[in-house]
C-alpha positions in Angstrom: 41.5 -2.2 -35.5 38.2 -1.0 -37.1 38.3 1.0 -40.2 36.4 4.3 -40.1 33.4 4.6 -42.4 34.0 6.6 -45.6 30.7 5.8 -47.3 28.1 8.4 -48.4 25.7 6.6 -46.1 27.5 8.0 -43.1 28.1 11.5 -44.5 26.0 14.6 -45.2 23.5 14.8 -48.0 24.8 16.3 -51.3 21.7 18.5 -51.8 22.2 20.2 -48.4 26.0 20.6 -49.1 25.1 22.3 -52.4 22.8 24.7 -50.6 25.6 25.6 -48.2 28.0 26.0 -51.2 25.5 28.5 -52.8 25.3 30.4 -49.5 29.1 30.6 -49.5 29.1 31.8 -53.1 26.5 34.5 -52.3 28.7 35.6 -49.3 31.8 35.7 -51.6 30.0 37.9 -54.2 28.8 40.2 -51.4 32.3 40.5 -50.0 33.7 41.1 -53.5 31.1 43.9 -54.0 32.3 45.5 -50.7 29.6 44.3 -48.4 31.9 42.5 -46.1 29.8 42.9 -43.0 26.8 41.4 -44.8 28.9 38.6 -46.2 30.2 37.8 -42.7 26.6 37.8 -41.3 25.5 35.4 -44.1 28.4 33.0 -43.2 27.7 33.3 -39.5 24.0 32.6 -39.8 24.7 29.6 -42.1 27.2 28.2 -39.6 24.8 28.5 -36.7 21.9 27.1 -38.7 24.0 24.0 -39.8 25.1 23.5 -36.2 21.6 23.7 -34.9 20.3 21.4 -37.6 23.0 18.8 -36.7 22.2 19.2 -33.0 18.4 18.8 -33.4 18.3 16.1 -36.1 21.3 14.2 -34.8 21.9 11.1 -37.1 19.1 12.2 -39.5 20.8 15.5 -40.2 21.7 16.3 -43.8 24.8 18.0 -42.4 27.4 15.6 -41.2 31.1 16.0 -40.9 32.1 14.2 -37.7 30.2 13.5 -34.5 27.0 15.4 -33.5 28.8 17.3 -30.7 31.8 18.2 -32.9 29.6 19.4 -35.8 27.3 21.4 -33.5 30.1 23.0 -31.5 32.1 24.0 -34.6 29.1 25.4 -36.4 27.6 27.3 -33.6 31.0 28.4 -32.3 32.0 29.7 -35.7 28.8 31.6 -36.1 29.0 33.2 -32.6 32.7 33.9 -33.0 32.0 35.7 -36.3 29.3 37.8 -34.7 31.6 38.7 -31.8 34.3 39.7 -34.3 31.8 41.9 -36.1 30.9 43.6 -32.9 34.5 44.2 -32.0 36.2 44.9 -35.4 34.4 47.4 -37.7 34.6 46.1 -41.2 33.2 47.2 -44.5 29.8 48.6 -45.2 26.4 47.2 -44.3 
């Protein structure tokens, strides 16, 4: 039985993870100020971008959670899903 890697060598890069954390913080502030639609768009765009980065850069990607296909599917799927929800469910202002 082989043990899964849990080393930083096989995970994402901290600098990129901090950028995503700042994006989430910005979205949180926007939502708190009442701009829920804008906050949702920010999260959706960040999700799609991280998915595309993982898909294009594969093993060199600074964004790694699991496999390339899993990360890309979850990121792009989350972003597209949020955009679909925004189109179907009216929320907040701008």
